[in-house]
C-alpha positions in Angstrom: -0.2 -0.3 -0.4 1.2 3.5 -1.4 0.7 7.1 0.8 -1.5 7.5 -1.4 -3.2 4.4 -1.2 -3.9 5.0 2.7 -4.6 8.9 2.3 -8.0 7.3 -0.1 -8.5 5.1 2.3 -8.4 7.3 5.2 -10.8 10.3 3.3 -13.1 6.3 2.3 -13.5 6.2 6.5 -14.3 10.1 7.2 -16.9 9.6 4.3 -18.6 6.3 5.4 -18.8 7.7 9.0 -20.2 10.7 8.3 -23.0 9.1 6.0 -23.5 6.9 9.1 -23.7 9.9 11.3 -25.8 12.1 9.2 -28.4 8.5 8.6 -31.5 9.1 9.5 -31.9 12.4 11.6 -34.5 15.0 11.3 -33.7 18.7 11.9 -34.3 18.9 16.3 -31.7 16.4 16.5 -29.3 17.7 13.9 -29.2 20.9 15.8 -29.4 19.4 19.0 -26.8 21.1 21.2 -25.5 18.7 24.2 -24.3 21.8 26.8 -24.9 25.9 25.9 -21.9 25.9 23.7 -21.4 22.7 22.5 -21.5 21.9 18.7 -24.5 20.2 17.0 -24.0 17.1 14.6 -25.2 20.0 11.8 -22.8 22.7 11.9 -19.8 19.4 13.1 -20.5 17.7 9.4 -20.9 20.9 7.2 -17.2 22.0 9.3 -15.8 19.5 8.5 -16.4 19.1 5.1 -16.0 22.7 4.6 -12.8 22.3 5.6 -12.2 19.5 3.1 -13.4 21.4 0.7 -11.7 24.8 1.2 -8.2 22.7 2.2 -8.4 20.0 -1.0 -9.0 22.8 -3.3 -6.5 25.2 -2.4 -3.7 22.2 -3.0 -5.7 20.8 -5.9 -5.9 24.6 -7.9 -9.5 24.3 -8.4 -12.9 25.2 -7.0 -14.7 24.3 -4.5 -17.6 22.1 -4.5 -19.1 24.6 -1.9 -19.6 27.2 -5.1 -22.6 24.8 -5.8 -24.5 23.9 -2.9 -24.1 27.9 -1.1 -27.1 29.0 -2.7 -28.7 25.5 -1.3 -27.8 25.8 1.9 -28.7 29.4 2.8 -27.0 29.9 5.3 -26.2 33.5 7.5 -22.1 33.2 6.6 -20.1 34.4 4.8 -19.9 32.3 1.1 -16.3 31.8 2.2 -17.1 30.6 5.8 -15.7 27.4 6.8 -16.4 27.0 10.4 -13.4 27.9 11.6 -13.6 30.6 14.8 -17.3 30.7 14.2 -18.8 31.9 17.5 -21.4 29.9 19.8 -24.2 32.3 18.4 -23.0 31.4 14.8 -22.8 27.8 15.4 -26.2 27.8 17.2 -27.9 30.1 13.8 -26.9 26.2 11.5 -30.1 24.8 9.9 -29.3 22.5 7.1 -31.3 18.7 6.4 -29.6 15.8 6.8 -30.2 15.1 2.7 -28.5 18.5 2.3 -25.4 17.8 4.1 -24.6 14.1 2.5 -24.7 15.7 -0.9 -22.5 18.2 0.2 -20.3 15.7 1.7 -20.2 12.8 -0.7 -19.9 15.7 -3.0 -16.7 16.9 -1.2 -15.6 13.3 -0.9 -15.8 12.5 -4.6 -13.9 15.7 -5.7 -10.9 15.1 -2.9 -11.3 11.1 -4.5 -10.6 12.8 -8.0 -8.0 14.7 -6.6 -6.0 12.2 -4.5 -6.2 9.8 -8.1 -3.6 12.3 -9.9 -1.4 13.0 -6.9 2.0 10.5 -7.1 3.9 9.5 -3.6 6.7 12.1 -4.6 3.7 14.6 -4.8 3.5 14.7 -0.8 6.4 15.7 -0.3 5.9 19.6 -2.1 5.8 22.8 -0.1 2.1 24.0 -0.4 2.6 26.8 2.7 5.5 28.2 3.2 3.8 31.0 5.9 4.3 27.9 8.4 7.4 27.3 9.8 8.1 24.8 9.2 6.9 25.0 5.7 3.3 22.0 4.8 3.9 19.9 2.6 1.2 18.3 0.9 1.3 15.3 2.6 0.7 16.6 6.1 -2.1 19.3 4.5 -4.1 16.1 3.6 -3.1 14.4 7.0 -3.8 17.3 9.0 -7.4 17.6 6.5 -8.0 13.6 7.8 -7.1 14.4 11.3 -9.7 17.6 11.8 -12.6 15.4 9.9 -12.2 12.5 12.5 -12.0 14.6 15.0 -15.5 16.0 13.9 -16.7 13.2 12.6 -16.2 11.4 16.4 -17.9 14.0 18.1 -20.8 13.9 15.8 -21.0 10.2 16.4 -20.7 11.2 19.8 -23.8 13.5 19.8 -26.2 10.9 18.4 -24.8 8.6 21.1 -26.3 11.3 23.5 -29.8 10.8 21.8 -29.5 7.3 22.3 -29.6 7.0 18.3 
């Protein structure tokens, strides 16, 4: 198995987990906050998909998938928002149906898979961000996205469990 095979597998597991965590949830369940400032399932899934979409589009040099979804989401955020730094009030303003979240995440996943099919193992050593110390390679950036995604889908699964589902 190559490093890019591992990345494809990791992103595939994120996708499967997201689809499972969303399965059968209604609007109230998607917006449930187990604490006053806790992140609800819907926002967590939107955020993890937005981060993946944003970061992969950046390194791949293509438009984000979200440009085709932003109007459908109709959220009270700037169209470029990915959720990073959102206040509790902004998180609480999130509302979207499970099928839209699932469709968006699936589209992001397909775009990511398509991009990874073009990435060679040698490409993973290329520097993609010189503004960090040390500079960030493509491999490090993609692992960072997987790490962020797995943390957030795990949080969403935990909240789902608190709902007794």
